[in-house]
ChimeraX commands (.cxc) that place a marker at each C-alpha (Angstrom):
marker #1 position 106.58,158.86,75.94 radius 0.5
marker #1 position 107.01,155.81,73.89 radius 0.5
marker #1 position 104.82,155.19,70.58 radius 0.5
marker #1 position 102.79,152.06,72.55 radius 0.5
marker #1 position 101.98,154.11,75.36 radius 0.5
marker #1 position 100.58,157.25,73.19 radius 0.5
marker #1 position 98.36,154.66,71.35 radius 0.5
marker #1 position 97.10,153.24,74.37 radius 0.5
marker #1 position 96.31,156.96,75.66 radius 0.5
marker #1 position 94.58,157.37,72.16 radius 0.5
marker #1 position 92.40,154.35,72.86 radius 0.5
marker #1 position 91.52,155.27,76.09 radius 0.5
marker #1 position 90.47,158.75,75.54 radius 0.5
marker #1 position 88.61,157.70,72.12 radius 0.5
marker #1 position 86.29,155.53,74.70 radius 0.5
marker #1 position 86.16,157.70,77.46 radius 0.5
marker #1 position 85.22,160.73,75.21 radius 0.5
marker #1 position 82.67,158.71,72.94 radius 0.5
marker #1 position 80.88,157.75,75.87 radius 0.5
marker #1 position 77.29,159.92,76.43 radius 0.5
marker #1 position 78.27,162.87,78.99 radius 0.5
marker #1 position 77.13,166.60,79.30 radius 0.5
marker #1 position 79.15,167.74,76.54 radius 0.5
marker #1 position 77.99,165.31,74.17 radius 0.5
marker #1 position 74.37,165.37,75.13 radius 0.5
marker #1 position 74.71,169.21,74.98 radius 0.5
marker #1 position 75.60,169.28,71.54 radius 0.5
marker #1 position 73.39,166.42,70.41 radius 0.5
marker #1 position 70.59,168.60,71.72 radius 0.5
marker #1 position 71.56,171.65,69.72 radius 0.5
marker #1 position 72.16,170.04,66.81 radius 0.5
marker #1 position 68.50,168.37,66.81 radius 0.5
marker #1 position 67.05,171.52,67.88 radius 0.5
marker #1 position 68.87,174.05,65.59 radius 0.5
marker #1 position 70.72,172.16,62.68 radius 0.5
marker #1 position 74.56,170.96,62.62 radius 0.5
marker #1 position 75.92,174.19,61.48 radius 0.5
marker #1 position 75.08,176.06,64.36 radius 0.5
marker #1 position 75.73,172.92,66.91 radius 0.5
marker #1 position 79.30,173.71,65.71 radius 0.5
marker #1 position 79.37,177.16,67.83 radius 0.5
marker #1 position 78.59,174.76,70.99 radius 0.5
marker #1 position 81.27,172.63,70.10 radius 0.5
marker #1 position 83.28,175.31,69.92 radius 0.5
marker #1 position 82.13,176.62,73.39 radius 0.5
marker #1 position 82.77,173.04,75.18 radius 0.5
marker #1 position 86.02,172.18,73.24 radius 0.5
marker #1 position 87.56,175.81,74.76 radius 0.5
marker #1 position 86.69,174.88,77.80 radius 0.5
marker #1 position 88.08,171.33,77.90 radius 0.5
marker #1 position 91.19,172.75,76.66 radius 0.5
marker #1 position 91.58,175.22,79.24 radius 0.5
marker #1 position 90.80,172.87,82.22 radius 0.5
marker #1 position 93.22,170.09,81.10 radius 0.5
marker #1 position 95.97,172.95,80.06 radius 0.5
marker #1 position 95.88,174.50,83.42 radius 0.5
marker #1 position 95.65,170.96,85.76 radius 0.5
marker #1 position 98.32,169.98,83.15 radius 0.5
marker #1 position 100.78,172.62,84.33 radius 0.5
marker #1 position 99.67,172.42,87.99 radius 0.5
marker #1 position 101.02,168.62,87.52 radius 0.5
marker #1 position 104.27,169.36,85.80 radius 0.5
marker #1 position 105.15,171.50,88.79 radius 0.5
marker #1 position 104.19,168.81,91.25 radius 0.5
marker #1 position 105.93,165.75,89.22 radius 0.5
marker #1 position 109.59,167.80,89.45 radius 0.5
marker #1 position 109.08,168.95,92.94 radius 0.5
marker #1 position 107.88,165.41,94.30 radius 0.5
marker #1 position 109.72,162.34,92.83 radius 0.5
marker #1 position 107.56,160.42,94.36 radius 0.5
marker #1 position 104.19,161.55,93.13 radius 0.5
marker #1 position 104.28,160.13,89.83 radius 0.5
marker #1 position 103.89,156.53,91.28 radius 0.5
marker #1 position 101.01,157.93,93.84 radius 0.5
marker #1 position 99.44,159.25,91.02 radius 0.5
marker #1 position 99.58,156.33,88.66 radius 0.5
marker #1 position 98.31,153.70,91.00 radius 0.5
marker #1 position 95.53,156.44,91.63 radius 0.5
marker #1 position 94.98,156.87,87.87 radius 0.5
marker #1 position 94.50,152.95,87.45 radius 0.5
marker #1 position 92.07,152.74,90.32 radius 0.5
marker #1 position 89.98,155.47,88.62 radius 0.5
marker #1 position 90.02,153.87,85.46 radius 0.5
marker #1 position 88.72,150.56,87.17 radius 0.5
marker #1 position 86.07,152.79,89.44 radius 0.5
marker #1 position 84.86,154.06,85.68 radius 0.5
marker #1 position 84.56,150.31,84.40 radius 0.5
marker #1 position 82.53,149.01,87.53 radius 0.5
marker #1 position 80.19,151.94,87.12 radius 0.5
marker #1 position 79.56,151.82,83.47 radius 0.5
marker #1 position 79.29,147.94,83.98 radius 0.5
marker #1 position 76.50,148.45,86.40 radius 0.5
marker #1 position 75.08,151.60,85.16 radius 0.5
marker #1 position 70.81,151.57,84.31 radius 0.5
marker #1 position 69.71,151.46,81.01 radius 0.5
marker #1 position 67.66,154.38,81.27 radius 0.5
marker #1 position 67.18,156.16,77.71 radius 0.5
marker #1 position 69.52,159.04,76.96 radius 0.5
marker #1 position 67.95,162.08,77.17 radius 0.5
marker #1 position 68.48,164.62,74.55 radius 0.5
marker #1 position 66.33,167.36,75.53 radius 0.5
marker #1 position 62.61,168.74,74.88 radius 0.5
marker #1 position 63.11,170.98,71.68 radius 0.5
marker #1 position 62.64,173.82,73.90 radius 0.5
marker #1 position 65.88,175.58,72.73 radius 0.5
marker #1 position 64.71,178.77,71.10 radius 0.5
marker #1 position 66.55,178.67,67.21 radius 0.5
marker #1 position 66.74,182.47,67.76 radius 0.5
marker #1 position 69.78,182.36,70.00 radius 0.5
marker #1 position 72.92,184.60,69.32 radius 0.5
marker #1 position 76.04,182.67,68.35 radius 0.5
marker #1 position 77.64,184.11,71.41 radius 0.5
marker #1 position 74.88,182.81,73.33 radius 0.5
marker #1 position 75.00,179.28,72.07 radius 0.5
marker #1 position 79.05,179.43,72.47 radius 0.5
marker #1 position 78.89,180.73,75.90 radius 0.5
marker #1 position 76.16,177.72,76.64 radius 0.5
marker #1 position 78.62,175.23,75.25 radius 0.5
marker #1 position 81.47,176.81,77.54 radius 0.5
marker #1 position 79.83,176.74,80.46 radius 0.5
marker #1 position 78.75,172.82,80.02 radius 0.5
marker #1 position 82.48,172.24,79.62 radius 0.5
marker #1 position 83.64,174.10,82.39 radius 0.5
marker #1 position 81.07,173.02,85.02 radius 0.5
marker #1 position 82.24,169.14,84.48 radius 0.5
marker #1 position 84.05,168.43,87.53 radius 0.5
marker #1 position 85.35,165.46,85.91 radius 0.5
marker #1 position 87.59,167.00,83.48 radius 0.5
marker #1 position 89.80,167.73,86.83 radius 0.5
marker #1 position 89.64,164.48,87.85 radius 0.5
marker #1 position 90.72,163.12,84.56 radius 0.5
marker #1 position 93.52,165.41,84.39 radius 0.5
marker #1 position 94.95,164.68,87.52 radius 0.5
marker #1 position 94.33,160.78,87.73 radius 0.5
marker #1 position 94.62,159.78,84.32 radius 0.5
marker #1 position 97.35,162.56,81.95 radius 0.5
marker #1 position 100.14,161.60,84.34 radius 0.5
marker #1 position 100.44,157.72,83.78 radius 0.5
marker #1 position 101.10,158.47,80.08 radius 0.5
marker #1 position 103.76,160.94,81.07 radius 0.5
marker #1 position 107.91,159.59,81.21 radius 0.5
marker #1 position 109.62,161.61,83.72 radius 0.5
marker #1 position 112.56,160.99,82.47 radius 0.5
marker #1 position 111.99,163.68,79.46 radius 0.5
marker #1 position 110.28,166.83,78.94 radius 0.5
marker #1 position 106.75,166.76,80.90 radius 0.5
marker #1 position 105.45,170.03,79.46 radius 0.5
marker #1 position 105.94,168.93,75.86 radius 0.5
marker #1 position 104.40,165.45,76.73 radius 0.5
marker #1 position 101.51,166.98,78.33 radius 0.5
marker #1 position 100.89,169.13,75.52 radius 0.5
marker #1 position 100.95,166.24,73.25 radius 0.5
marker #1 position 98.30,164.70,75.28 radius 0.5
marker #1 position 96.00,167.45,75.61 radius 0.5
marker #1 position 96.26,168.17,71.86 radius 0.5
marker #1 position 95.30,164.38,70.87 radius 0.5
marker #1 position 92.27,164.63,73.28 radius 0.5
marker #1 position 91.12,167.85,71.79 radius 0.5
marker #1 position 91.19,166.44,68.45 radius 0.5
marker #1 position 89.65,162.86,69.60 radius 0.5
marker #1 position 86.91,165.15,71.67 radius 0.5
marker #1 position 86.59,167.29,68.59 radius 0.5
marker #1 position 85.61,164.07,66.36 radius 0.5
marker #1 position 83.23,162.94,68.91 radius 0.5
marker #1 position 81.41,166.26,68.88 radius 0.5
marker #1 position 80.94,165.68,65.30 radius 0.5
marker #1 position 79.76,162.31,65.60 radius 0.5
marker #1 position 77.06,163.45,68.15 radius 0.5
marker #1 position 76.00,166.55,66.19 radius 0.5
marker #1 position 75.67,164.63,62.93 radius 0.5
marker #1 position 73.87,161.46,64.63 radius 0.5
marker #1 position 71.49,163.89,66.20 radius 0.5
marker #1 position 67.94,162.42,66.84 radius 0.5
marker #1 position 68.68,159.07,65.22 radius 0.5
marker #1 position 71.48,158.34,67.53 radius 0.5
marker #1 position 69.93,159.32,70.75 radius 0.5
marker #1 position 67.03,156.81,69.76 radius 0.5
marker #1 position 69.30,154.35,68.88 radius 0.5
marker #1 position 70.91,154.90,72.37 radius 0.5
marker #1 position 67.85,154.84,73.75 radius 0.5
marker #1 position 67.12,151.04,73.47 radius 0.5
marker #1 position 67.32,149.17,76.57 radius 0.5
marker #1 position 69.08,146.20,74.95 radius 0.5
marker #1 position 71.67,148.31,73.05 radius 0.5
marker #1 position 72.08,150.64,76.40 radius 0.5
marker #1 position 73.08,147.42,78.23 radius 0.5
marker #1 position 75.55,146.08,75.84 radius 0.5
marker #1 position 77.05,149.53,75.34 radius 0.5
marker #1 position 77.20,149.79,79.17 radius 0.5
marker #1 position 78.92,146.23,79.40 radius 0.5
marker #1 position 81.40,146.67,76.92 radius 0.5
marker #1 position 82.59,150.41,77.99 radius 0.5
marker #1 position 82.92,148.93,81.54 radius 0.5
marker #1 position 85.15,145.74,80.59 radius 0.5
marker #1 position 87.19,148.34,78.25 radius 0.5
marker #1 position 87.76,150.99,80.94 radius 0.5
marker #1 position 88.57,147.74,83.16 radius 0.5
marker #1 position 90.82,146.29,80.85 radius 0.5
marker #1 position 92.88,149.63,80.29 radius 0.5
marker #1 position 93.15,149.95,83.97 radius 0.5
marker #1 position 95.03,146.71,84.16 radius 0.5
marker #1 position 96.85,147.34,81.52 radius 0.5
marker #1 position 98.15,150.36,82.68 radius 0.5
marker #1 position 99.34,148.50,85.55 radius 0.5
marker #1 position 101.89,147.00,83.59 radius 0.5
marker #1 position 103.39,150.30,81.82 radius 0.5
marker #1 position 106.66,151.54,83.14 radius 0.5
marker #1 position 108.20,154.65,82.15 radius 0.5
marker #1 position 111.78,154.35,81.17 radius 0.5
marker link #1:1,2 radius 0.2
marker link #1:2,3 radius 0.2
marker link #1:3,4 radius 0.2
marker link #1:4,5 radius 0.2
marker link #1:5,6 radius 0.2
marker link #1:6,7 radius 0.2
marker link #1:7,8 radius 0.2
marker link #1:8,9 radius 0.2
marker link #1:9,10 radius 0.2
marker link #1:10,11 radius 0.2
marker link #1:11,12 radius 0.2
marker link #1:12,13 radius 0.2
marker link #1:13,14 radius 0.2
marker link #1:14,15 radius 0.2
marker link #1:15,16 radius 0.2
marker link #1:16,17 radius 0.2
marker link #1:17,18 radius 0.2
marker link #1:18,19 radius 0.2
marker link #1:19,20 radius 0.2
marker link #1:20,21 radius 0.2
marker link #1:21,22 radius 0.2
marker link #1:22,23 radius 0.2
marker link #1:23,24 radius 0.2
marker link #1:24,25 radius 0.2
marker link #1:25,26 radius 0.2
marker link #1:26,27 radius 0.2
marker link #1:27,28 radius 0.2
marker link #1:28,29 radius 0.2
marker link #1:29,30 radius 0.2
marker link #1:30,31 radius 0.2
marker link #1:31,32 radius 0.2
marker link #1:32,33 radius 0.2
marker link #1:33,34 radius 0.2
marker link #1:34,35 radius 0.2
marker link #1:35,36 radius 0.2
marker link #1:36,37 radius 0.2
marker link #1:37,38 radius 0.2
marker link #1:38,39 radius 0.2
marker link #1:39,40 radius 0.2
marker link #1:40,41 radius 0.2
marker link #1:41,42 radius 0.2
marker link #1:42,43 radius 0.2
marker link #1:43,44 radius 0.2
marker link #1:44,45 radius 0.2
marker link #1:45,46 radius 0.2
marker link #1:46,47 radius 0.2
marker link #1:47,48 radius 0.2
marker link #1:48,49 radius 0.2
marker link #1:49,50 radius 0.2
marker link #1:50,51 radius 0.2
marker link #1:51,52 radius 0.2
marker link #1:52,53 radius 0.2
marker link #1:53,54 radius 0.2
marker link #1:54,55 radius 0.2
marker link #1:55,56 radius 0.2
marker link #1:56,57 radius 0.2
marker link #1:57,58 radius 0.2
marker link #1:58,59 radius 0.2
marker link #1:59,60 radius 0.2
marker link #1:60,61 radius 0.2
marker link #1:61,62 radius 0.2
marker link #1:62,63 radius 0.2
marker link #1:63,64 radius 0.2
marker link #1:64,65 radius 0.2
marker link #1:65,66 radius 0.2
marker link #1:66,67 radius 0.2
marker link #1:67,68 radius 0.2
marker link #1:68,69 radius 0.2
marker link #1:69,70 radius 0.2
marker link #1:70,71 radius 0.2
marker link #1:71,72 radius 0.2
marker link #1:72,73 radius 0.2
marker link #1:73,74 radius 0.2
marker link #1:74,75 radius 0.2
marker link #1:75,76 radius 0.2
marker link #1:76,77 radius 0.2
marker link #1:77,78 radius 0.2
marker link #1:78,79 radius 0.2
marker link #1:79,80 radius 0.2
marker link #1:80,81 radius 0.2
marker link #1:81,82 radius 0.2
marker link #1:82,83 radius 0.2
marker link #1:83,84 radius 0.2
marker link #1:84,85 radius 0.2
marker link #1:85,86 radius 0.2
marker link #1:86,87 radius 0.2
marker link #1:87,88 radius 0.2
marker link #1:88,89 radius 0.2
marker link #1:89,90 radius 0.2
marker link #1:90,91 radius 0.2
marker link #1:91,92 radius 0.2
marker link #1:92,93 radius 0.2
marker link #1:93,94 radius 0.2
marker link #1:94,95 radius 0.2
marker link #1:95,96 radius 0.2
marker link #1:96,97 radius 0.2
marker link #1:97,98 radius 0.2
marker link #1:98,99 radius 0.2
marker link #1:99,100 radius 0.2
marker link #1:100,101 radius 0.2
marker link #1:101,102 radius 0.2
marker link #1:102,103 radius 0.2
marker link #1:103,104 radius 0.2
marker link #1:104,105 radius 0.2
marker link #1:105,106 radius 0.2
marker link #1:106,107 radius 0.2
marker link #1:107,108 radius 0.2
marker link #1:108,109 radius 0.2
marker link #1:109,110 radius 0.2
marker link #1:110,111 radius 0.2
marker link #1:111,112 radius 0.2
marker link #1:112,113 radius 0.2
marker link #1:113,114 radius 0.2
marker link #1:114,115 radius 0.2
marker link #1:115,116 radius 0.2
marker link #1:116,117 radius 0.2
marker link #1:117,118 radius 0.2
marker link #1:118,119 radius 0.2
marker link #1:119,120 radius 0.2
marker link #1:120,121 radius 0.2
marker link #1:121,122 radius 0.2
marker link #1:122,123 radius 0.2
marker link #1:123,124 radius 0.2
marker link #1:124,125 radius 0.2
marker link #1:125,126 radius 0.2
marker link #1:126,127 radius 0.2
marker link #1:127,128 radius 0.2
marker link #1:128,129 radius 0.2
marker link #1:129,130 radius 0.2
marker link #1:130,131 radius 0.2
marker link #1:131,132 radius 0.2
marker link #1:132,133 radius 0.2
marker link #1:133,134 radius 0.2
marker link #1:134,135 radius 0.2
marker link #1:135,136 radius 0.2
marker link #1:136,137 radius 0.2
marker link #1:137,138 radius 0.2
marker link #1:138,139 radius 0.2
marker link #1:139,140 radius 0.2
marker link #1:140,141 radius 0.2
marker link #1:141,142 radius 0.2
marker link #1:142,143 radius 0.2
marker link #1:143,144 radius 0.2
marker link #1:144,145 radius 0.2
marker link #1:145,146 radius 0.2
marker link #1:146,147 radius 0.2
marker link #1:147,148 radius 0.2
marker link #1:148,149 radius 0.2
marker link #1:149,150 radius 0.2
marker link #1:150,151 radius 0.2
marker link #1:151,152 radius 0.2
marker link #1:152,153 radius 0.2
marker link #1:153,154 radius 0.2
marker link #1:154,155 radius 0.2
marker link #1:155,156 radius 0.2
marker link #1:156,157 radius 0.2
marker link #1:157,158 radius 0.2
marker link #1:158,159 radius 0.2
marker link #1:159,160 radius 0.2
marker link #1:160,161 radius 0.2
marker link #1:161,162 radius 0.2
marker link #1:162,163 radius 0.2
marker link #1:163,164 radius 0.2
marker link #1:164,165 radius 0.2
marker link #1:165,166 radius 0.2
marker link #1:166,167 radius 0.2
marker link #1:167,168 radius 0.2
marker link #1:168,169 radius 0.2
marker link #1:169,170 radius 0.2
marker link #1:170,171 radius 0.2
marker link #1:171,172 radius 0.2
marker link #1:172,173 radius 0.2
marker link #1:173,174 radius 0.2
marker link #1:174,175 radius 0.2
marker link #1:175,176 radius 0.2
marker link #1:176,177 radius 0.2
marker link #1:177,178 radius 0.2
marker link #1:178,179 radius 0.2
marker link #1:179,180 radius 0.2
marker link #1:180,181 radius 0.2
marker link #1:181,182 radius 0.2
marker link #1:182,183 radius 0.2
marker link #1:183,184 radius 0.2
marker link #1:184,185 radius 0.2
marker link #1:185,186 radius 0.2
marker link #1:186,187 radius 0.2
marker link #1:187,188 radius 0.2
marker link #1:188,189 radius 0.2
marker link #1:189,190 radius 0.2
marker link #1:190,191 radius 0.2
marker link #1:191,192 radius 0.2
marker link #1:192,193 radius 0.2
marker link #1:193,194 radius 0.2
marker link #1:194,195 radius 0.2
marker link #1:195,196 radius 0.2
marker link #1:196,197 radius 0.2
marker link #1:197,198 radius 0.2
marker link #1:198,199 radius 0.2
marker link #1:199,200 radius 0.2
marker link #1:200,201 radius 0.2
marker link #1:201,202 radius 0.2
marker link #1:202,203 radius 0.2
marker link #1:203,204 radius 0.2
marker link #1:204,205 radius 0.2
marker link #1:205,206 radius 0.2
marker link #1:206,207 radius 0.2
marker link #1:207,208 radius 0.2
marker link #1:208,209 radius 0.2
view
């Protein structure tokens, strides 16, 4: 994997992870209702689910790419289409306020229950599998060890995801109010959509050595 390819992956994942989704909103809710310290347990639950799903998917993809040489190009173009789809969807997304819950989460929940809640939110997200299947292989150089490259990508994703968890947890209610402004949300959607589509077009030019 070339260094510039890894940086392209970092940029795409940084944007993708920062977009409000089930994991981020769950952690924001936990932080608002229970405080940052207890929300760390929820972060651990979500991140554990993310790593397990991505690692399992990557293991299966490694086998597939080794068995079917032509599968790489098919998956690469499918991934480009997926990024373009995400970009168009984000651009056309509505500007409804971000909902972080109504404060009904009991503060007496045990750490195990908080971890389990985060894990279930993460493991039940079908976009994770789609991300692994359509996105990760585009950054893999089939001429070198694919297992090691997948491990690097999954590890990079986990670090960036954890960073955004902390941002959402620390931002808490003020961040939710900011994202709830229609004008800000609309601008955020348009910028996000444009960057996703840009990444998709850039990846068309990425050719593994």
